[in-house]
N, C-alpha and C positions, 0 to 999 in steps of 0.2 A: 256380422259374424257368420262364419260358415261352420256347420256341424259335420263331423265325420261319423256320427252315430247313426247306424241304420236301425232306427226304432220305429217311429211313426212320422210320416211326412206327407206333404201335399204336393201335387204336381199341377202347376198353373199353365195351361196351354195357351200361349199368346197367339198362336195361329188360329185357334178356335175363337178367341176374342175378336181378332181382326175379321175373321169370317162372319161372325155374328154382326159386327158393325156394318160390314158390306151388305149383308142381307137386309138389315133394318134400313140402311141408307137407300137401298134399292126400292124398298116399300114406301118410304116417305117422300122420295124424290130429292133432287139436287137443290131445289129452291127452299127447302125447309132446313133450318139449322138443327144440328145434332148436339145435345147436351148429354154427356156421360156422367152418371151419378157414381161418384167414387168415395162417398162418405163411409165412415167406419172401416177405414183401410180397404176401400173398395169391397165392402162386405166380406172381409177376410181374405180377399185375393191378393192384396198388396197394392196400395194406391199408387206408388211410384211407377212400378212396371206397367200397371194398367193404364195410368195416365200417359206415359210415354208412348205406349202402343196406340192409344186413341189419337194422340197428337200427331204421330207419324201417319196414321190412317186418314187424317183429315177432319176429325171431329172439330166442332166449333166452340164448345164450352164444356166446363166441368162443374160439378156441384159437390160441395162438402157440407159438413154440419157446423164446423167451428173454425175460428181463426187459426187454431193450432194445426188443424188438418190442412188448411189453405197454405200456411207457412211451410209445412212439410213439403208440399208440392213445389212452392217457389224456391225453397232452399236446395231442392234437388233438380233444379234446371227446367221445371215446367213453366212455359211462358204463355200458354193459351189462357183465355179468360176463365176465371174461377168465381163461382157464385157461392156465397155462404148462405145456407138456408136457415140456419139457427141464429141465436142471439150473439152479438158481439158487444162487450162493454164499451162505453163511450171512450174510455181511456185508450182504447186500441185503434181509434179512428185514424190517427196519423200513420200507423203501420198499414192499415188497409189501403190508404192512399199511396204510401211509399211503394208498396208491392203490387199496386194495381189490382186489387181484389174488390169484387163487387159484393155489396151487402144487401141482404133482404131487409126491407122495412115493413113491419107488421102492424104498427099502430102510431098514433100521434106522438106519444111519449118518446118512442125510439127516434122518430123523424126529428123531433126538436133537439134531442141530445146529439145526434149525428151532425145536424146542421150547425149547432153551436160550436162543436169541436172542429169541424172543417173550417168554419169562418175564423176561428182563433188562429189557425196556421195559414190562412189565406189560400186554401186549396179547395178542390172539389172532390167529393166522394161519389162514385158511381153506385147507383142503387137500383134494385128491382122491387116494386111494390107488391106485397102479398095481399090477395083478396080472399077472405073466408066466404066461400059460396056454399058451404055445407059439410066441410070436414070438421068444423067446430074445434079448431086447435089454435092456429095462428092466423093473423091477417085482419084487415079491415072488414068488419061485419057489414054486409050490404043487403041482407035478406029482408024482404017485406018492408016493415016500417023503418028499418035501419038504412034503406037504400040512399035516401037523400043525405043523411049525415055521413054515411060511408063515403059517398062520392065527394062531398065537401072536404072530408078529411084527407082524401087522396089528392084532391086538387091543391089543398094547402101544402101538403108534403112536397109535391113536385115543383112547387114555386118557392120553396125555402132556399135561402142562400146557402151555397156550399154543397148543394146536392144536385146531381144530374140523374134524372130518372130515365135510364136506358130502357127498362122493361117493366112489365107487369105480369103477374102469374097467379094461378090458383092451383089447388090440388084436389083431384077427384078421390072420393071416398070408396066407391064401389064399382069402379070401371072394370075391374077384373072379376066381378061377380055377375054371372049370367042370370037371366030372368027379367021379365017385363018390368017389375018394380025397380030393380037395380038399374036397368037401362034408362028408365024414365028419370030416376034420380040423377044419373050422370048427365042426361040431356038437360035437366033442370039446372044443374050446376053450370053447364056450358053456356046455356042461354043467359043466365044471370051474369056470368063473367063477361060475355060479349056486350051485354047491356051496360055494365059498369064501365068497360073500356070505352065504349062509344060516348057515354055521357061525360066521362072525365075528359076525353079529348075534345068534345064539343064545348064544354064549359071553360076549359083551360086554354084552348087554342093550341095545344101541344099534341104531338103524335109520339106514341111509344114505338121505338125501333123494334122491340121484341115483345111479342105476346106469347105466352106459353102456358099450357095446362095438361098436355098429353103425357101421362105416365105409362107404365108398361101395359096395363089393361087397355088404355085408350089407343096406344100405338097399334096394338093388335086388332082392336075391334071398332074403333071410331075414327076413321080417317078425316072426317070433317073437323075434328078437334086439333089437327096438327098445327094450324095457324103458322107462326113464324119459327117455332122451335119445339122439339119434342124432348122428353126426359125419360128415356127407358132405364130401368134399373134391373129387375129380375130378368127381363128379356135379354138384355145385353150379355148377361152371364150364362144364358142358355138353359135356364131352369123353368119349370112350370109347363102347364098344358099348352099355352100359346106359343112357347118356344118350340115345343115339339111339332105343333101344327105348321110352324114356319120353317121347320127343318134346321133349327139352330143347334149348336153343339154346347154341351156342358163344358165350362172352362176349368173347373177344379175337379181333380180326382184325389181322394184321400186314401192313403195306404198305410198298412202296418205289417209286421212280421210275426211269425210264431216264435216266441222266445223259449218256451218250455212245453213239453208234452208229458202228461201224467195219465196213468191208467188207474181207474178207481173201480172197486167192486159195487155191486148193487147195494142200494141203501145208503150211499154216501151223499151227504148234503154239501152243496157247492156254494161257496162264498158267504158273505154276511147274511145273517137271518135265515139261512138254509131254505130259501124259497124254492130251490130246485133240488130234487133228490133223484139220484140215478136209479133206474129200474132194472139195469143189467150192467155187466162189465162195460165201462165207458171210457173212451179215449178223449181226454180233454186237452185242448190247446190253450195255453196262456198267452195273451197278447199284451204288449206294452202300450195299451190304449185305454184310457179311463176318462172319468169326468173332468179331470184337470186338463185333459187334452181337448175337451169339447164333446165328449160322448155323453149325451143327455141320460141321466140316471133313470129317467122315466121309461127308457127303452130296455131296461133290465128284463131279461127272460122273455122278451117280446119280439125281437128282431133277429135277422140273420145277416152274416157278412159273407162276401164271395171269396171262395178259395179256388184252386185249380181243379178241385173235384166237385165244385158246385157250392151251393149255399150252406153255410154252417150256422146252426142256431146258437145264439148267445145264451149261456146257461148261468143262472144265478144273478145276483145283484152286481151291477157295474161298480168297480172300485175306483179310487182316485187315480191310480196309475195303471190299472190293469183291468182286463175283462177275460172271460173264459168262453170258449166255443166248443161245441160238440163235434169232434172229427172222427167219431167211432167208425163210420163207414167210408172214410176218406183216406185211403192208403197213400195217395200222392202227397198228402200234406205232412210235411216234416218240419223239424226245427229249422228256422230260417226261411220257410216258405212265405211268399207274399200273400197278403190278404187285402182285398179291396173293401174299404168301409163304405164309400159311395163313389160313383163314377159311371163310366159307360156300361159296365157289366152289372152294377148294383145301383140303379137310379136313386138319386137323393129323394125323389118324390115319394118313393115307397117307405123310406124311413120317416118322412114327414107325415105321411098318412097314419102311421102307427103312433107317432108322438103327438098327433093333432097340432102340428105346427106348419111353418112355411120354410122353404129352402134357405131364406135369408138367415133364419135363426141358427141353422146348422152350420152354414159357412162362417157366419160371424162368431160362432162359438169355438171354432178351431183356434186353440190358444197360442200364445206367443212362443211357447216352447216347441211347437211343431214347425219344423223347417219348411219353407216354401221353395220349391224348385221350379224355375221358370223355363218353359220349353218353347223354342222358336225354331222353325225349319226342322223339327224332329229331334233337336238336341237341347240339352240343358245349357242355357246361356248365362244364368245367374242363379244364386241361392241367397236366401235370407233367413236369418234366425234372430229373433228379437230380444233374446236374453242379454242381460248386461254382464260383461266379463271384465 
C-alpha cells in the first residue's frame, strides 16, 4: 500500500546501504563470504528492499529469525541462501526444504526432530550448527567440562540422516565492547569455537564448508575472526561508533512535519502530567509523531529534534500520536515544515545515549504505520506502508 499522507515517514537510502556493503566487503576481502542480517524486517528498514539490494550487490547469505521472515523473502523473489537463526517447529521442515532455507540447529532435540521429518519425506535439510561459547543463549554448550559432550552431540547431529551440515557458527557477546576484559572474553570465545570446529572435524572426518562467528563488533575490531563468513548487522546499516570510524553512512532517516503551531503564555503546562511548564511566552509546534510511531516515551522532555532553524527541544510527555517541540526562537519553522527525528543532521546515536539504548531499538521501533520511502540514485523508487486496507 502507498500512503499519500505527509505525516511521519522514513527514508531508506539504498545507495547508502550498497556503499556500506562495498566498504565492509573491501575490509573483509573477496575470499570471505558476506551474510547480511535482515531479521526483524531488516531492523525496521524493510527486509525485501534491503535483501534485493544486497543480492544485487553480491552478498552471499542472508539471516532471519524465523520461517515467516524467510518465507517473506522467498515469496518476494529473493533466491540467495537464507539462514534461520531461531527455532522452527518440526512441522515446517518440509517447507524449509521446499524453499531451500537453511536452519540453525542448537541442540540434540532439534537435530533429532529435523532429521526425522526430513527422512519421512525422503529429502535433506541444510543446517548450520550453533555452538554456545559464552553468549549463554542458544547452541551446543562446549565450555569446560561440557566440551566432550558438546563435541559428541555435534558429531551425532552432522551424521544424522536427512541433515546436511553446511556450516557451524557461534555468537560473540561483547565483541563491540572495548576494554581488556571484553577483548579477552571475545578471544576466549573465538579460541573455544576454533577448538570445537577442529575436534568435530577430526572425530567426524567431515569438513564444514562455512565457519562463521564475526558479528558487527568483530568485523570492525577482530579481523582474525572472519573465517569463512562474517555477519554484520548494525555496521551494515551505518550506525554506531565503528560505522563512523569506517566512514559508513546511516541508511535510515526519520522525518515528520509541524502540523500545528500554538502560542502559550508563561505558566502553561504542556502535555500529560504537566512535567513541563513554560516560563515565558512560548511558541510550541505540534508534531504528528508519538510512541505509536516508535518515539520512546522515555525521551519525553529530554531530547531535541532537528528543524531548519536548528535543534528544537521536545516539551512535555510524548503522546501516542503526537509530541510537542519548542520553536520559540525559530521563525523559519512554520506549519508544514520538515523536522528530522534522526538522520544525517540529528544522529540516532545521540537519541540512543539519552534513552540508554542502541540504534537497533529505535529503528525496530518505527511502527508499521510509518511509510518507508526507498531511495536509489537520489530518487524515490518504491514506497511501503504495512497497514491493512
